[in-house]
Residue, then its C-alpha position, 0 to 999 in steps of 0.5 A: x671598455x674596462x672601468x677598473x683598468x681605466x681607474x688604474x691608469x692602464x687604459x684610456x677610452x677614446x671618443x670621436x666627435x666635433x665640438x664645433x658642430x656639437x657632435x659627440x659632446x653630450x656623449x663625452x660629458x656622459x662618459x666623464x660622469x660614468x667613468x670618472x672616479x669619485x673624490x679621493x685623498x690626494x698625495x702630498x709632498x714628503x713631510x707635509x701633512x696628509x689632508x684627509x679624505x672626502x670627509x668635509x669635517x677635515x680642514x680645507x685644502x686645495x690646489x690650483x690646476x689652471x690659470x686663465x686670463x682674458x675671459x671677460x673682455x671688459x676686464x683684465x681679469x685672472x681666474x685661478x681654478x682650484x680643486x677642493x681636495x679636503x674639507x669644506x670651502x666657504x666663500x670669504x674664508x681666509x686661507x693660507x697660500x703655501x708657496x708664500x705663507x701669506x693669507x689669501x681672501x676668497x671673497x670673489x669665488x665663482x663657479x665657472x662653466x664655459x664663459x658662464x659665471x655664478x657666485x659660489x657660496x660653498x664647495x666640497x672635495x672634488x668641486x672646482x672653485x674659480x678665484x678672480x683677480x688671482x694674478x699672483x697665483x701659479x699652477x700647482x699652488x696649494x691652499x690650506x686652512x690655517x687652523x689645520x695642518x700645513x699642506x703642500x701638494x706635488x707640482x703639476x706634471x709638465x711634459x717635455x717640450x719637443x718644439x722650440x721657436x724664437x719669439x719677437x714683437x713685430x712693433x718695437x713700440x709694443x715691447x712692454x705689452x710683449x713682455x707682459x703677455x709672454x709672462x702671462x702665457x707662461x704663468x698659464x702654462x700655454x707655453x714654456x719660456x726659455x731665455x738664451x743669453x745669446x738672444x736676450x730677454x727681448x727674444x725669448x724661446x717658446x717651448x711647446x709639446x706641439x705646434x698648436x700651442x704656438x698658434x694659440x700663443x700667437x692668437x692671444x698675443x695679438x688679440x688680447x695684448x695687442x702685441x703681434x709676434x713673429x715666430x722663428x722655428x728652431x731646429x731642436x727637438x729635445x731639451x736636457x737639464x744641465x748642472x751648473x758645474x757642467x755648463x762650460x763644457x756643454x756650452x762649448x760643444x757645437x750645435x747646442x744652445x744653452x737656455x735658462x728656465x723661469x725656475x733657474x734651471x739650465x736647459x741645453x737644446x739638442x737637435x735630436x736624441x742621436x745628438x744627445x747620445x753623441x754628446x754623451x759618448x764624447x763627454x762621459x763625465x757630464x750628466x744630462x738630466x731628462x725633463x721627462x722620465x719617459x725620455x730615458 
């Protein structure tokens, strides 16, 4: 194992174990400590201020990389995990939520390890802070100290889905819980949610990288939200972004389903890469945009 090639993103160490039987867990954690790079400056979107390096005297900045709900069975809490990128975090400080431009109080800041929680008073670059009851936050949100320059970090990378299934609630009387739960799972990044005009909001299409994501979604829908769902797998393996001006032409082609993502993007679902290439041969004036550059 060459650490330098790992830090350059050229190689990846592989460890084998079984978490359920606690085999290899310690070795995994030790490897993370040994190989993980120290905190370093994070790139920002073009036009935004550079937040600085590990210097704690620079203004605070951080970004949300994970949202988790239902960790406390006694409360319907939402926990946002924030990585401190620069400066010094102090519990109770009021920071700016970049996406909305509004102030955000950090009174309930915690250090989280598994299901164990402890109140955290301060944190430094590289540390992770959990903010409770952060239901209005989403993965990729940026925070910064209003006394310093405005900062915006790039969005978290999202992998292109390869599995698609229509979700429907088994008990129509639980429709309200169903809609709320689907929105929550999408916010956390458990699955991507697509809406097809032909199916409607009551039957959203769940998009995932692997089928295990569907199992997680089904389990949480039933046990956390009390809305048992049925999933009907669709015969699509690829999605492509469609420009609004090309929508009618793509929608009229056989075997393609048009959906809409939360951000408003139009996604066309295809059976496989050969289906995409066949369409492109017959519609050379239509541009299909891959969700992942590696798909091109």
